[in-house]
TORPA-4810 file (N, C-alpha, C, O; in nm, 3 decimals):
<nodes>
NODE_1_1.226_-0.208_-3.889_1.090_-0.258_-3.899_1.079_-0.346_-4.022_1.117_-0.304_-4.132_M
NODE_2_1.027_-0.470_-4.006_1.012_-0.557_-4.122_0.918_-0.495_-4.225_0.830_-0.416_-4.191_P
NODE_3_0.938_-0.532_-4.352_0.860_-0.476_-4.461_0.711_-0.502_-4.442_0.629_-0.413_-4.468_L
NODE_4_0.674_-0.623_-4.396_0.532_-0.657_-4.379_0.468_-0.570_-4.270_0.352_-0.531_-4.283_S
NODE_5_0.544_-0.541_-4.162_0.491_-0.456_-4.056_0.469_-0.314_-4.107_0.370_-0.250_-4.073_A
NODE_6_0.564_-0.265_-4.189_0.551_-0.131_-4.245_0.432_-0.121_-4.338_0.359_-0.022_-4.335_G
NODE_7_0.410_-0.223_-4.422_0.296_-0.218_-4.514_0.165_-0.234_-4.438_0.062_-0.178_-4.478_S
NODE_8_0.167_-0.311_-4.328_0.047_-0.327_-4.246_0.011_-0.194_-4.179_-0.107_-0.157_-4.174_S
NODE_9_0.111_-0.124_-4.127_0.087_0.007_-4.065_0.033_0.106_-4.168_-0.060_0.181_-4.140_L
NODE_10_0.091_0.105_-4.287_0.045_0.194_-4.392_-0.100_0.163_-4.430_-0.180_0.254_-4.452_L
NODE_11_-0.132_0.035_-4.437_-0.270_-0.006_-4.469_-0.367_0.040_-4.360_-0.476_0.088_-4.389_R
NODE_12_-0.325_0.025_-4.232_-0.409_0.069_-4.120_-0.429_0.220_-4.121_-0.540_0.268_-4.098_D
NODE_13_-0.323_0.295_-4.150_-0.334_0.441_-4.156_-0.425_0.484_-4.270_-0.505_0.576_-4.255_L
NODE_14_-0.412_0.416_-4.384_-0.497_0.449_-4.498_-0.643_0.421_-4.465_-0.731_0.502_-4.497_R
NODE_15_-0.670_0.307_-4.402_-0.808_0.272_-4.365_-0.864_0.373_-4.262_-0.979_0.415_-4.272_R
NODE_16_-0.781_0.411_-4.164_-0.824_0.510_-4.065_-0.855_0.643_-4.132_-0.952_0.710_-4.097_A
NODE_17_-0.773_0.680_-4.229_-0.796_0.805_-4.303_-0.930_0.800_-4.374_-1.006_0.897_-4.370_F
NODE_18_-0.961_0.688_-4.440_-1.088_0.677_-4.513_-1.208_0.678_-4.419_-1.308_0.743_-4.447_Y
NODE_19_-1.197_0.607_-4.308_-1.310_0.601_-4.213_-1.334_0.737_-4.150_-1.447_0.787_-4.151_I
NODE_20_-1.229_0.798_-4.094_-1.245_0.927_-4.028_-1.274_1.038_-4.128_-1.357_1.125_-4.103_L
NODE_21_-1.204_1.035_-4.241_-1.227_1.137_-4.344_-1.369_1.128_-4.398_-1.436_1.230_-4.417_G
NODE_22_-1.415_1.005_-4.423_-1.552_0.987_-4.471_-1.654_1.035_-4.370_-1.754_1.096_-4.406_G
NODE_23_-1.629_1.006_-4.242_-1.719_1.052_-4.136_-1.725_1.204_-4.132_-1.833_1.262_-4.121_T
NODE_24_-1.609_1.268_-4.141_-1.606_1.415_-4.140_-1.679_1.474_-4.260_-1.751_1.573_-4.246_L
NODE_25_-1.661_1.415_-4.377_-1.732_1.464_-4.496_-1.883_1.457_-4.474_-1.955_1.552_-4.505_V
NODE_26_-1.929_1.344_-4.422_-2.073_1.328_-4.396_-2.122_1.433_-4.295_-2.225_1.496_-4.318_V
NODE_27_-2.049_1.451_-4.185_-2.091_1.547_-4.083_-2.096_1.690_-4.138_-2.190_1.764_-4.109_L
NODE_28_-1.996_1.728_-4.217_-1.994_1.864_-4.272_-2.102_1.882_-4.378_-2.160_1.990_-4.390_W
NODE_29_-2.130_1.778_-4.456_-2.239_1.787_-4.554_-2.374_1.802_-4.486_-2.459_1.879_-4.531_L
NODE_30_-2.394_1.728_-4.377_-2.519_1.740_-4.302_-2.533_1.882_-4.246_-2.641_1.942_-4.253_I
NODE_31_-2.424_1.936_-4.190_-2.429_2.073_-4.138_-2.463_2.172_-4.249_-2.546_2.262_-4.230_L
NODE_32_-2.400_2.156_-4.364_-2.425_2.245_-4.478_-2.570_2.235_-4.524_-2.637_2.337_-4.544_L
NODE_33_-2.619_2.112_-4.540_-2.759_2.092_-4.582_-2.855_2.150_-4.479_-2.954_2.214_-4.515_C
NODE_34_-2.826_2.127_-4.351_-2.914_2.178_-4.247_-2.919_2.331_-4.250_-3.025_2.390_-4.231_N
NODE_35_-2.805_2.394_-4.273_-2.798_2.540_-4.274_-2.863_2.598_-4.399_-2.941_2.692_-4.391_S
NODE_36_-2.830_2.540_-4.515_-2.871_2.599_-4.642_-3.012_2.556_-4.683_-3.094_2.639_-4.723_V
NODE_37_-3.040_2.427_-4.672_-3.167_2.375_-4.724_-3.279_2.372_-4.620_-3.396_2.391_-4.653_L
NODE_38_-3.243_2.349_-4.493_-3.346_2.328_-4.392_-3.353_2.438_-4.286_-3.431_2.429_-4.192_F
NODE_39_-3.272_2.541_-4.301_-3.277_2.654_-4.208_-3.252_2.617_-4.063_-3.303_2.682_-3.972_G
NODE_40_-3.174_2.511_-4.040_-3.141_2.469_-3.904_-3.246_2.380_-3.839_-3.230_2.339_-3.724_G
NODE_41_-3.353_2.350_-3.911_-3.465_2.275_-3.851_-3.433_2.128_-3.824_-3.507_2.062_-3.751_H
NODE_42_-3.325_2.075_-3.882_-3.290_1.935_-3.854_-3.249_1.914_-3.709_-3.251_1.801_-3.660_L
NODE_43_-3.213_2.022_-3.640_-3.172_2.009_-3.500_-3.283_1.953_-3.412_-3.257_1.901_-3.303_L
NODE_44_-3.407_1.965_-3.457_-3.518_1.910_-3.378_-3.512_1.757_-3.369_-3.584_1.697_-3.290_R
NODE_45_-3.425_1.696_-3.451_-3.407_1.551_-3.445_-3.303_1.511_-3.341_-3.263_1.394_-3.335_F
NODE_46_-3.259_1.605_-3.259_-3.166_1.574_-3.150_-3.237_1.504_-3.035_-3.356_1.472_-3.043_G
NODE_47_-3.163_1.481_-2.930_-3.219_1.413_-2.812_-3.299_1.514_-2.731_-3.246_1.616_-2.686_I
NODE_48_-3.426_1.486_-2.713_-3.511_1.566_-2.625_-3.546_1.477_-2.506_-3.628_1.387_-2.518_L
NODE_49_-3.483_1.503_-2.391_-3.495_1.411_-2.277_-3.640_1.382_-2.236_-3.727_1.469_-2.233_P
NODE_50_-3.660_1.255_-2.204_-3.785_1.202_-2.150_-3.906_1.231_-2.238_-4.019_1.240_-2.189_R
NODE_51_-3.883_1.246_-2.368_-3.991_1.264_-2.464_-3.984_1.147_-2.561_-3.876_1.112_-2.608_S
NODE_52_-4.099_1.088_-2.592_-4.101_0.973_-2.682_-4.040_1.010_-2.817_-3.963_0.932_-2.874_L
NODE_53_-4.075_1.127_-2.868_-4.020_1.173_-2.996_-3.869_1.198_-2.985_-3.796_1.181_-3.083_L
NODE_54_-3.824_1.236_-2.867_-3.682_1.264_-2.845_-3.593_1.142_-2.849_-3.471_1.154_-2.857_G
NODE_55_-3.654_1.022_-2.843_-3.575_0.898_-2.850_-3.502_0.885_-2.984_-3.395_0.826_-2.991_L
NODE_56_-3.562_0.940_-3.089_-3.498_0.930_-3.221_-3.362_1.000_-3.221_-3.274_0.967_-3.302_R
NODE_57_-3.345_1.096_-3.130_-3.220_1.169_-3.122_-3.101_1.081_-3.083_-2.987_1.116_-3.111_G
NODE_58_-3.128_0.967_-3.019_-3.018_0.877_-2.983_-2.944_0.834_-3.110_-2.822_0.818_-3.109_I
NODE_59_-3.018_0.816_-3.219_-2.956_0.780_-3.347_-2.906_0.903_-3.422_-2.795_0.902_-3.476_I
NODE_60_-2.986_1.010_-3.425_-2.956_1.125_-3.511_-2.865_1.230_-3.449_-2.790_1.296_-3.521_F
NODE_61_-2.868_1.246_-3.317_-2.794_1.356_-3.252_-2.645_1.360_-3.284_-2.592_1.469_-3.305_A
NODE_62_-2.574_1.245_-3.290_-2.431_1.254_-3.319_-2.398_1.312_-3.457_-2.285_1.356_-3.480_P
NODE_63_-2.496_1.314_-3.547_-2.473_1.365_-3.683_-2.511_1.513_-3.697_-2.484_1.574_-3.800_F
NODE_64_-2.573_1.570_-3.595_-2.624_1.706_-3.603_-2.541_1.800_-3.516_-2.503_1.766_-3.404_L
NODE_65_-2.512_1.919_-3.570_-2.432_2.017_-3.497_-2.493_2.155_-3.510_-2.552_2.188_-3.613_H
NODE_66_-2.476_2.235_-3.405_-2.541_2.365_-3.398_-2.477_2.469_-3.489_-2.540_2.571_-3.518_A
NODE_67_-2.355_2.448_-3.534_-2.289_2.544_-3.620_-2.147_2.503_-3.653_-2.101_2.396_-3.613_G
NODE_68_-2.079_2.589_-3.724_-1.942_2.560_-3.769_-1.847_2.542_-3.651_-1.766_2.450_-3.650_V
NODE_69_-1.857_2.630_-3.550_-1.769_2.619_-3.433_-1.789_2.488_-3.359_-1.693_2.425_-3.316_G
NODE_70_-1.914_2.449_-3.344_-1.948_2.324_-3.276_-1.888_2.204_-3.349_-1.824_2.119_-3.288_H
NODE_71_-1.908_2.199_-3.481_-1.856_2.086_-3.557_-1.704_2.091_-3.570_-1.639_1.987_-3.573_L
NODE_72_-1.646_2.211_-3.576_-1.499_2.221_-3.583_-1.435_2.159_-3.459_-1.340_2.082_-3.470_S
NODE_73_-1.488_2.194_-3.342_-1.434_2.138_-3.217_-1.450_1.987_-3.214_-1.358_1.916_-3.175_A
NODE_74_-1.567_1.938_-3.257_-1.589_1.794_-3.257_-1.507_1.722_-3.363_-1.472_1.605_-3.345_N
NODE_75_-1.477_1.789_-3.473_-1.394_1.728_-3.577_-1.254_1.697_-3.524_-1.197_1.592_-3.553_S
NODE_76_-1.200_1.789_-3.446_-1.066_1.769_-3.388_-1.069_1.650_-3.293_-0.982_1.564_-3.299_I
NODE_77_-1.168_1.646_-3.204_-1.180_1.534_-3.110_-1.201_1.401_-3.181_-1.145_1.299_-3.140_G
NODE_78_-1.281_1.403_-3.286_-1.305_1.280_-3.362_-1.177_1.226_-3.423_-1.149_1.107_-3.415_L
NODE_79_-1.100_1.316_-3.485_-0.976_1.272_-3.551_-0.873_1.224_-3.448_-0.813_1.118_-3.466_V
NODE_80_-0.852_1.301_-3.340_-0.749_1.265_-3.243_-0.788_1.144_-3.159_-0.715_1.044_-3.157_L
NODE_81_-0.901_1.151_-3.091_-0.939_1.042_-2.999_-0.994_0.922_-3.075_-0.958_0.808_-3.048_L
NODE_82_-1.083_0.949_-3.172_-1.135_0.839_-3.253_-1.024_0.772_-3.332_-1.023_0.650_-3.349_G
NODE_83_-0.930_0.852_-3.381_-0.817_0.796_-3.456_-0.731_0.704_-3.371_-0.686_0.601_-3.419_G
NODE_84_-0.707_0.740_-3.245_-0.628_0.654_-3.157_-0.699_0.521_-3.131_-0.636_0.415_-3.134_L
NODE_85_-0.831_0.528_-3.107_-0.906_0.404_-3.085_-0.904_0.320_-3.212_-0.886_0.198_-3.206_V
NODE_86_-0.922_0.384_-3.326_-0.923_0.314_-3.455_-0.790_0.248_-3.486_-0.785_0.135_-3.534_L
NODE_87_-0.681_0.319_-3.459_-0.548_0.261_-3.487_-0.515_0.148_-3.390_-0.439_0.058_-3.423_L
NODE_88_-0.571_0.154_-3.271_-0.548_0.046_-3.175_-0.616_-0.081_-3.224_-0.554_-0.187_-3.226_R
NODE_89_-0.743_-0.069_-3.263_-0.816_-0.185_-3.313_-0.945_-0.136_-3.377_-1.025_-0.069_-3.312_D
NODE_90_-0.966_-0.169_-3.504_-1.084_-0.120_-3.573_-1.213_-0.173_-3.511_-1.312_-0.100_-3.502_E
NODE_91_-1.213_-0.299_-3.470_-1.333_-0.355_-3.406_-1.366_-0.277_-3.278_-1.483_-0.250_-3.251_A
NODE_92_-1.263_-0.241_-3.200_-1.286_-0.160_-3.079_-1.350_-0.027_-3.116_-1.440_0.020_-3.047_D
NODE_93_-1.302_0.034_-3.224_-1.355_0.163_-3.268_-1.505_0.155_-3.292_-1.580_0.241_-3.246_F
NODE_94_-1.549_0.053_-3.364_-1.692_0.041_-3.395_-1.774_0.010_-3.270_-1.884_0.061_-3.254_W
NODE_95_-1.719_-0.074_-3.182_-1.791_-0.105_-3.057_-1.806_0.021_-2.972_-1.914_0.050_-2.923_I
NODE_96_-1.697_0.094_-2.955_-1.700_0.216_-2.873_-1.793_0.319_-2.936_-1.867_0.388_-2.866_V
NODE_97_-1.790_0.332_-3.068_-1.878_0.427_-3.137_-2.025_0.393_-3.112_-2.104_0.481_-3.078_T
NODE_98_-2.061_0.267_-3.129_-2.201_0.226_-3.114_-2.244_0.235_-2.968_-2.352_0.288_-2.939_I
NODE_99_-2.162_0.184_-2.877_-2.197_0.191_-2.735_-2.202_0.338_-2.690_-2.291_0.376_-2.614_V
NODE_100_-2.108_0.419_-2.736_-2.108_0.560_-2.701_-2.234_0.631_-2.747_-2.293_0.709_-2.673_G
NODE_101_-2.276_0.604_-2.871_-2.396_0.668_-2.924_-2.521_0.620_-2.851_-2.605_0.701_-2.812_A
NODE_102_-2.535_0.489_-2.834_-2.659_0.434_-2.779_-2.666_0.450_-2.627_-2.764_0.505_-2.575_I
NODE_103_-2.564_0.404_-2.555_-2.567_0.412_-2.409_-2.555_0.557_-2.363_-2.628_0.601_-2.274_V
NODE_104_-2.462_0.632_-2.424_-2.448_0.774_-2.390_-2.574_0.852_-2.424_-2.617_0.938_-2.348_G
NODE_105_-2.632_0.822_-2.541_-2.755_0.889_-2.581_-2.872_0.855_-2.491_-2.953_0.942_-2.458_G
NODE_106_-2.881_0.729_-2.451_-2.990_0.688_-2.362_-2.977_0.754_-2.224_-3.076_0.797_-2.166_L
NODE_107_-2.853_0.762_-2.174_-2.830_0.831_-2.047_-2.869_0.978_-2.056_-2.928_1.033_-1.963_G
NODE_108_-2.835_1.041_-2.168_-2.874_1.181_-2.189_-3.025_1.193_-2.195_-3.083_1.284_-2.135_T
NODE_109_-3.091_1.102_-2.267_-3.237_1.105_-2.279_-3.305_1.089_-2.142_-3.407_1.152_-2.113_W
NODE_110_-3.247_1.002_-2.058_-3.308_0.975_-1.928_-3.287_1.087_-1.826_-3.378_1.118_-1.750_L
NODE_111_-3.168_1.147_-1.825_-3.131_1.232_-1.712_-3.098_1.377_-1.744_-3.082_1.457_-1.652_F
NODE_112_-3.086_1.414_-1.871_-3.040_1.549_-1.905_-3.149_1.654_-1.886_-3.267_1.622_-1.868_A
NODE_113_-3.106_1.779_-1.889_-3.200_1.892_-1.884_-3.297_1.884_-2.000_-3.262_1.830_-2.105_R
NODE_114_-3.417_1.938_-1.985_-3.515_1.934_-2.094_-3.482_2.037_-2.203_-3.543_2.144_-2.210_P
NODE_115_-3.387_2.002_-2.285_-3.343_2.086_-2.396_-3.299_1.991_-2.506_-3.276_1.873_-2.479_D
NODE_116_-3.287_2.038_-2.628_-3.242_1.950_-2.738_-3.090_1.939_-2.731_-3.019_2.039_-2.727_I
NODE_117_-3.043_1.815_-2.731_-2.899_1.786_-2.724_-2.854_1.728_-2.857_-2.907_1.626_-2.902_H
NODE_118_-2.756_1.792_-2.920_-2.703_1.746_-3.048_-2.551_1.747_-3.044_-2.490_1.812_-2.958_V
NODE_119_-2.491_1.675_-3.137_-2.346_1.677_-3.154_-2.281_1.542_-3.130_-2.337_1.454_-3.063_G
NODE_120_-2.162_1.528_-3.185_-2.086_1.403_-3.173_-2.002_1.398_-3.047_-1.928_1.302_-3.027_A
NODE_121_-2.011_1.500_-2.961_-1.922_1.505_-2.846_-1.946_1.390_-2.748_-1.853_1.348_-2.679_S
NODE_122_-2.069_1.339_-2.740_-2.093_1.223_-2.653_-2.012_1.102_-2.699_-1.956_1.030_-2.617_G
NODE_123_-2.006_1.082_-2.831_-1.927_0.971_-2.886_-1.778_0.999_-2.867_-1.702_0.907_-2.837_V
NODE_124_-1.737_1.123_-2.883_-1.596_1.159_-2.864_-1.556_1.136_-2.719_-1.446_1.087_-2.692_I
NODE_125_-1.643_1.171_-2.624_-1.615_1.143_-2.484_-1.615_0.992_-2.457_-1.547_0.946_-2.365_F
NODE_126_-1.689_0.915_-2.536_-1.682_0.769_-2.523_-1.544_0.719_-2.565_-1.489_0.629_-2.501_A
NODE_127_-1.487_0.777_-2.671_-1.350_0.741_-2.708_-1.254_0.774_-2.594_-1.165_0.695_-2.560_Y
NODE_128_-1.272_0.891_-2.535_-1.187_0.933_-2.423_-1.204_0.837_-2.304_-1.105_0.794_-2.245_F
NODE_129_-1.328_0.804_-2.270_-1.354_0.710_-2.160_-1.294_0.574_-2.186_-1.242_0.510_-2.094_G
NODE_130_-1.300_0.529_-2.310_-1.239_0.401_-2.346_-1.088_0.408_-2.328_-1.028_0.320_-2.266_Y
NODE_131_-1.026_0.512_-2.383_-0.881_0.524_-2.374_-0.834_0.535_-2.229_-0.731_0.478_-2.192_L
NODE_132_-0.910_0.608_-2.147_-0.874_0.623_-2.005_-0.883_0.492_-1.929_-0.800_0.464_-1.842_L
NODE_133_-0.984_0.410_-1.959_-1.013_0.295_-1.874_-0.968_0.161_-1.930_-0.974_0.060_-1.860_S
NODE_134_-0.923_0.156_-2.055_-0.885_0.028_-2.113_-0.769_-0.037_-2.036_-0.765_-0.160_-2.023_T
NODE_135_-0.677_0.043_-1.985_-0.566_-0.012_-1.908_-0.612_-0.078_-1.780_-0.561_-0.183_-1.741_G
NODE_136_-0.711_-0.017_-1.713_-0.765_-0.072_-1.589_-0.833_-0.207_-1.614_-0.815_-0.301_-1.537_F
NODE_137_-0.910_-0.216_-1.722_-0.986_-0.338_-1.747_-0.903_-0.448_-1.813_-0.923_-0.566_-1.785_F
NODE_138_-0.809_-0.409_-1.901_-0.729_-0.512_-1.970_-0.610_-0.558_-1.887_-0.568_-0.674_-1.895_E
NODE_139_-0.555_-0.467_-1.808_-0.438_-0.498_-1.723_-0.320_-0.556_-1.800_-0.252_-0.649_-1.756_R
NODE_140_-0.300_-0.499_-1.919_-0.184_-0.533_-2.000_-0.102_-0.407_-2.019_-0.157_-0.297_-2.021_R
NODE_141_0.028_-0.422_-2.032_0.118_-0.307_-2.035_0.081_-0.207_-2.144_0.074_-0.087_-2.118_L
NODE_142_0.056_-0.254_-2.266_0.023_-0.164_-2.376_-0.102_-0.083_-2.347_-0.105_0.038_-2.373_G
NODE_143_-0.205_-0.148_-2.293_-0.330_-0.079_-2.261_-0.310_0.021_-2.148_-0.368_0.129_-2.151_A
NODE_144_-0.228_-0.014_-2.049_-0.201_0.077_-1.938_-0.128_0.201_-1.988_-0.159_0.312_-1.946_I
NODE_145_-0.031_0.183_-2.077_0.042_0.296_-2.135_-0.054_0.389_-2.209_-0.045_0.511_-2.196_V
NODE_146_-0.148_0.331_-2.286_-0.246_0.412_-2.359_-0.330_0.493_-2.261_-0.355_0.611_-2.283_I
NODE_147_-0.375_0.430_-2.153_-0.458_0.500_-2.054_-0.382_0.613_-1.987_-0.436_0.722_-1.968_S
NODE_148_-0.257_0.588_-1.951_-0.176_0.692_-1.885_-0.151_0.808_-1.981_-0.161_0.925_-1.942_V
NODE_149_-0.118_0.777_-2.107_-0.096_0.883_-2.206_-0.223_0.964_-2.230_-0.217_1.086_-2.241_L
NODE_150_-0.338_0.896_-2.237_-0.466_0.967_-2.257_-0.493_1.059_-2.139_-0.538_1.172_-2.158_A
NODE_151_-0.466_1.012_-2.018_-0.490_1.094_-1.898_-0.401_1.218_-1.898_-0.448_1.328_-1.867_A
NODE_152_-0.272_1.201_-1.933_-0.180_1.314_-1.931_-0.205_1.410_-2.047_-0.191_1.531_-2.031_F
NODE_153_-0.241_1.355_-2.163_-0.256_1.439_-2.282_-0.390_1.512_-2.287_-0.396_1.631_-2.318_T
NODE_154_-0.497_1.439_-2.254_-0.631_1.498_-2.267_-0.707_1.500_-2.135_-0.830_1.512_-2.135_W
NODE_155_-0.637_1.487_-2.024_-0.703_1.482_-1.894_-0.793_1.601_-1.865_-0.892_1.588_-1.792_G
NODE_156_-0.760_1.717_-1.921_-0.842_1.835_-1.895_-0.982_1.823_-1.956_-1.072_1.899_-1.919_S
NODE_157_-1.002_1.728_-2.047_-1.136_1.706_-2.103_-1.235_1.668_-1.994_-1.356_1.688_-2.010_L
NODE_158_-1.186_1.614_-1.885_-1.274_1.569_-1.777_-1.361_1.684_-1.725_-1.471_1.661_-1.674_I
NODE_159_-1.313_1.808_-1.739_-1.392_1.922_-1.694_-1.516_1.944_-1.781_-1.608_2.014_-1.742_F
NODE_160_-1.517_1.882_-1.900_-1.633_1.891_-1.988_-1.755_1.818_-1.935_-1.864_1.836_-1.988_G
NODE_161_-1.737_1.735_-1.832_-1.852_1.663_-1.775_-1.915_1.740_-1.659_-2.009_1.693_-1.596_V
NODE_162_-1.861_1.859_-1.630_-1.915_1.939_-1.520_-2.018_2.038_-1.571_-1.999_2.098_-1.677_L
NODE_163_-2.126_2.056_-1.496_-2.228_2.153_-1.539_-2.178_2.296_-1.529_-2.079_2.325_-1.460_P
NODE_164_-2.247_2.385_-1.598_-2.217_2.527_-1.583_-2.170_2.597_-1.707_-2.164_2.720_-1.709_G
NODE_165_-2.137_2.524_-1.814_-2.094_2.589_-1.936_-2.215_2.607_-2.027_-2.272_2.509_-2.074_Q
NODE_166_-2.257_2.732_-2.052_-2.377_2.754_-2.132_-2.361_2.700_-2.274_-2.255_2.714_-2.336_P
NODE_167_-2.467_2.639_-2.323_-2.466_2.587_-2.459_-2.393_2.456_-2.476_-2.382_2.405_-2.587_G
NODE_168_-2.341_2.399_-2.367_-2.266_2.273_-2.373_-2.350_2.164_-2.305_-2.398_2.182_-2.193_I
NODE_169_-2.366_2.053_-2.373_-2.438_1.940_-2.313_-2.341_1.857_-2.231_-2.290_1.755_-2.275_S
NODE_170_-2.316_1.905_-2.108_-2.225_1.831_-2.021_-2.281_1.692_-1.992_-2.205_1.600_-1.963_W
NODE_171_-2.414_1.676_-2.000_-2.475_1.546_-1.975_-2.432_1.445_-2.081_-2.400_1.330_-2.049_E
NODE_172_-2.432_1.487_-2.207_-2.390_1.392_-2.312_-2.241_1.361_-2.297_-2.199_1.250_-2.329_S
NODE_173_-2.162_1.457_-2.250_-2.021_1.430_-2.223_-2.007_1.326_-2.111_-1.931_1.229_-2.124_H
NODE_174_-2.081_1.347_-2.003_-2.074_1.257_-1.888_-2.117_1.115_-1.924_-2.047_1.019_-1.893_L
NODE_175_-2.232_1.103_-1.991_-2.281_0.970_-2.024_-2.201_0.906_-2.137_-2.192_0.783_-2.146_F
NODE_176_-2.143_0.988_-2.225_-2.051_0.936_-2.326_-1.925_0.879_-2.261_-1.879_0.771_-2.299_G
NODE_177_-1.871_0.951_-2.164_-1.752_0.904_-2.091_-1.781_0.770_-2.023_-1.702_0.677_-2.031_L
NODE_178_-1.897_0.763_-1.955_-1.936_0.638_-1.888_-1.957_0.526_-1.990_-1.921_0.411_-1.963_A
NODE_179_-2.015_0.558_-2.106_-2.036_0.457_-2.210_-1.903_0.405_-2.262_-1.889_0.286_-2.291_A
NODE_180_-1.804_0.494_-2.276_-1.671_0.451_-2.321_-1.606_0.356_-2.222_-1.540_0.260_-2.262_G
NODE_181_-1.624_0.383_-2.092_-1.570_0.293_-1.989_-1.643_0.159_-1.995_-1.580_0.054_-1.979_A
NODE_182_-1.775_0.161_-2.018_-1.850_0.035_-2.033_-1.801_-0.044_-2.153_-1.786_-0.166_-2.146_C
NODE_183_-1.774_0.026_-2.263_-1.723_-0.040_-2.383_-1.586_-0.103_-2.356_-1.558_-0.214_-2.400_A
NODE_184_-1.500_-0.031_-2.282_-1.368_-0.086_-2.248_-1.383_-0.213_-2.165_-1.310_-0.310_-2.186_A
NODE_185_-1.477_-0.213_-2.072_-1.502_-0.332_-1.990_-1.552_-0.449_-2.077_-1.505_-0.561_-2.062_W
NODE_186_-1.647_-0.421_-2.168_-1.699_-0.526_-2.256_-1.589_-0.585_-2.343_-1.578_-0.707_-2.357_L
NODE_187_-1.507_-0.498_-2.402_-1.399_-0.543_-2.491_-1.297_-0.625_-2.414_-1.254_-0.730_-2.460_I
NODE_188_-1.258_-0.577_-2.295_-1.160_-0.650_-2.212_-1.216_-0.787_-2.171_-1.143_-0.886_-2.170_A
NODE_189_-1.344_-0.792_-2.137_-1.408_-0.918_-2.098_-1.407_-1.017_-2.214_-1.379_-1.135_-2.195_T
NODE_190_-1.439_-0.969_-2.334_-1.436_-1.055_-2.453_-1.296_-1.108_-2.478_-1.279_-1.226_-2.510_Q
NODE_191_-1.197_-1.022_-2.464_-1.059_-1.066_-2.489_-1.015_-1.172_-2.388_-0.947_-1.268_-2.424_R
NODE_192_-1.053_-1.154_-2.261_-1.018_-1.252_-2.160_-1.084_-1.387_-2.191_-1.022_-1.492_-2.174_R
NODE_193_-1.209_-1.382_-2.236_-1.278_-1.509_-2.269_-1.211_-1.578_-2.386_-1.200_-1.701_-2.387_R
NODE_194_-1.167_-1.501_-2.486_-1.100_-1.561_-2.602_-0.966_-1.625_-2.562_-0.927_-1.728_-2.616_R
NODE_195_-0.897_-1.561_-2.465_-0.767_-1.615_-2.423_-0.782_-1.737_-2.333_-0.691_-1.819_-2.323_R
NODE_196_-0.896_-1.749_-2.266_-0.917_-1.860_-2.169_-0.935_-1.993_-2.240_-0.953_-2.096_-2.174_A
</nodes>
């Protein structure tokens, strides 16, 4: 490996560490503050479907978690799936994150059960949806390999979009997954236009 490629990879890994590590620090601090200072009352800022006040949850819900177990599970998904998207392309990471939060959150607000929905899992499922579908939309060998690896490695995540698990917002998983596929389509379309 040429020296410049090695230093570029090291720089990318360092930047990914800062972005993901910083995000995790913020999420855990919010959980701590919510538990210690606010007695869990910040959860009311989650998505409350079809309620005008619940619209604010589209912005706030990804930062709020019901407890340590909830955030621990999402921390792993954020590092693994978000890290793969980030290492592939930082611009893709930000697009998928924003589309996942807004489109996935809006879908949850429109169609989910009338309960408060919180957590970063909708965004994490957007990363998964992006990784699964980028090969289909880009039709390039590298992207196809990423999609196939994502399907084989994390394919069981797809069961998270099915109803029936108590305390789990399968709706935010479903709409996050769809938002990730939409983001993959948008990114692939932009790349094709740039190449044309």
